[in-house]
N, C-alpha and C positions, 0 to 999 in steps of 0.2 A: 549491588554492582555485579556484572558478569565477569567470569574468568573464562577466556576462550583459548582452546588448544587447536591449532591448525595442523593437520597431518598433510604435509606438503606433497606426499606421493599421490594423494587423491585430489588435491586442490590444483586449480590452474594458476591463479595469481591473486594476490591481494593488493588492493589499492586503498590507501587511507587518504581520503579526500578531505583535507582539513577545511577547505573553503565551504564544503557542503555539510561539514560536521558529521559525516557518515563513513562507515567502513564497508566497502563493497568486496565481497569474497566471491570470486569467479571459479566455479567448479568445472571439471573437465567435461561434464555432460551439458554445458552451456548455460546452466541455471546460475542465478546470482542471489547471494544472501546479503541483505542490507541490514546493518546494525548501527544504531545511533552511537556516535563516539562517546557521548556522555553517559552511556550505560555500561562502558567497558572499564574494568579495573586493571586488567593486564592481559597480554597476549603471549602465548608460548608457541614456538615453532618446533616441530619434530619431523623427522623423516628427511628425505632428500628432495631437492628442487628439480622438477621435470623440465624437459625442453618444451616450451609452450609457444603458442601464437596468441597474440592479442591485438585488438584494434583500439587505439587511443586517439582522443583529440590531441593534437600535437602543436598546432600553431593557429592563431586566430588573428584575423585582419579586419579591423572595424573602421578604417579610414578610406573606405571605397569611393570610387568615382563612377560615372556613367560607363566609362571604358573598362574599369576594373572594380566591379562591385564587391561588397563585403563577402568574405569567404572563411571557411574553416578547413584546416588540413587534418586528415586522419593518417595515422602511422601504423604500420604492421611491423611489430618487433620480432616476428618469428621467422622460421625458415621454410614456410610454405604459404601459398596464396590464401587470402581470406575473401570470401564472397560477402559483400555488404548488402546485397539485394534485400530490400524490405526493412533494413535498419532505418531508424528515424533520428532526426536531429531537430532541436527546437529551442526557443527562448521562453520567456515567462508566458507569452501568449499561448504557446503550445502546451506548456506545463499546466496552465490553469484551465485549458480546454476552450478558451475564447477564440481560438483559431486552430486550423489543422496543423499537425506536426509534419515537417518536411521529410519525405521518404526518399531513400536512396533508390535510384532507378534500377530496373532489372539489368543484370550483367555487370554491376559495379564490383570489380574485383581489385583488391590491393595486392600487388606482388610481394613476395617475401622480402622483408627489409625495405619495403617501398612506401610510397605516399599516394594519397588520393585527396584531391581538393574538391569540395562541394561549395558552389556559390549559393549563399543563403538569401541575398537581397535580390529576389526575383519577383516578377509581377503576378505569379500565380497565388492562390489563396494561402498556401503554406509558406510563402516567402517572408523573410524577416530581415530587416537591417540590424546590424550590430551597433549598439550605442557607442559613440566615441568616448563617452564618460565611463564606460564599463558596465557590464551586466552579467547575468548568469545564463549558461547554456548547458543543455543536456544531450546525451547520446544514449539511445536505447536499442536493444537487439530485437529480433523478430518475435520474441516472446514478451515484448513490451516491458522488459526489465532494464532499468537504468544501469548502464555499464560504465559510464563516465560522466562527470559533470564538473564544471569549473566556473568560478566567478572571475572574469578577467578584469584587468585594471584599465583605467583611462589611458588612451593612447594619443600620441601626436602623429602628424604626418611623417611617414618614413619609419614608423615603428609597428611591430606586431607583438603579440603576447604568446609565448610558447614554452615548451619544455626544453630544458637544456641540461645535459645532452638529450637527444631524442628519446622519448619513451620513459624518461625518469619522472619522479614525483616533483622535481624542481621546476616550478613555473616562474618566469621572469619576463620583464619587458626586453624585447630584442630590438636592437638598433639597425639590424640588417634584415630586411624582409626576404624570406627564402621560400616562397610559395612552391610547394611540390618538391622540395629538396631538404637536405639535412640542415637543421637549425644552427645558427652561428651566434655567438655572444660577442663578436667583435664590434667595436664601436668605430664606424667610419671616421677616419681622421682627415679632415679637410683643412690642412694647414697651408696657407699661401702667403706669398709676398703681397702686401696690400697698399702700402704707401711708402714712398721714398723721398728724402729731403737731402738735396746736395748743396744747399747754400748755407751750410753751417758756419758758426762763429766759435770763438773760444768758449763762450758761455753756453752755446747751444750747438754742439758739433753735429756733423752729418749723422743721420739715423735711418733705420729701416723698420717699418711696422709690419708685424706678422698678424694675420687674422685667422681665427678658428671659427668656421661656419657650422660646426657640429653642435649637438646639444649636450656635450659633456666636456669637462676640463681635459686638456691634453698636455702632457709633460713632454717638452721638446729639449730637455737636458741632453747635451751631446750632439744635437743637430749642428750643422755648420753653414755659415754664410760667407760669401767671398766675392771678390771682383776678379778681373782677368789675371791678377797676380796669383791668387789662390788657385785659379783654374789651370794655369800653366805650371804651377808648382814652384814658381820663383819666390814665393813667400808662403807662410802657413795660412791655413783656412781658420777663420774666426769661429770658435766653438761657443754655443750657448751654455752658460754655466749651470751647475747643478741647481735644481729648484726652479728652472724656467718653465712656468706653467702658463699656458694660454687659456684663459677662462672660456667657458661655453659661450659661443657667439660673441667672443670678445677679442681683445687685442693685446699684443706685447710688443714693446719697442726696444730695439737693441741699438746702442750707439756704436757705429762702425769706426769712426775717426778717433781712434785711441792711440796711446803711445806704445802699446805692446807690439811685438813682432807681427801679430796677425791683424792689427788695425789697418783700416784702409779708408781714405777719404773718397767720397763720390765726386767725380768730375762734374763741375757745373756745365761743361760743354756736352755732356752725355756720357754714359757708362753702361756697363753690364753687371748684373748681379745674379748669383746662383744660390739656391737653397737646397741642402741635401739632408737626408735623415741619418739616423745612427748606423744604418747599413751601408752608407756611402752612395745611396741612390739619389740622384737629383730629382726633387719633387716639384721645383718651380724655378723659373728663369724669367728675367725681364731685361730688355734694353731700354734705358731711360734716355729721354732727350735732354737738351739743354733747358734750363728753367731760370726764371727770375727769382729774386730774393723773396718775393711774396708768394711764390708758387711751390707746390710739391707735385709729384707724379704718382697717380694711384688708380686703383680700380673704382669705378662708379657704376652702380652702387657697390658696397663692400662685397668682395668675393666673386664679383661678376667677371666675365671675360673681357669686358670693356675697360681699357686703360686710357687715361687722358690727363692732361695738365689740369691741376686743381688750383683754383684761385683762392681757396680757403684752406689753410694748413690745419689739419685736424689730428695732430700727433696723439695716438692712443685712443681715438674716438672714431665714430662713424664718419666716413668720408662725405664731403660736400663738394659740389662742382665749383 
């Protein structure tokens, strides 16, 4: 096994790419040393870290459409511009030589701390679509040296795969696509009022159903729901208790007609309901009409903008007309 000592005053940057099982050492003269990870016993750093510029693959989008084809974002982590003219990017076809590698066009410059997006799924010979099931991609410099590569994960619509924070070694699925901008690890929280039932009985009191249309569970502990009494301040707002989790693409039902001071029955002749988050921001509102004992009022389909009387009551499940 090898013991490697890196003198950082003469080295540009080191990237340990575990997906490729290789250590890429980028020197200040632009050359790259590639060392298989399984041949290294230990790494020792000495010296001081210089201010450097480096171009990284930073975000990958494989769920392209005709209007927005697959793309890869490159990030410049330094304090001066980087010219990518003649750099190449490719998938397994380019790596094996079965097709040309895609070259960055003349004049491709990434500003300091900025981003550049290259569309990969093009109609020319070097174009390549990115598999929605995941695959490996490579980036090389004008000396034909691989300076970055990654095997990205399978992605769903609305997801990308990227470094977070930008330029770090941490790759993860991102639920907010940020083409040409700083990556975000925030999960969009789409929490909405979805179905309301105002013809409750002592055995089945009035209730409101909440829907989560995102792909991750969302904790709504501390959110508040209320009718005009809570809105005007004449009574307390009803708070979702600790541990109120709305599952991914699922539902949570809260009974509103309770005996505590914040409880409120929904008027069968029509009413208004507000939903607010933990910061006090109203995130949803609906005015419900009168309904029969066999009806509820809800979005159809779930999460849509369309509200209607529903002739099938679907408490805690997908709405039906």
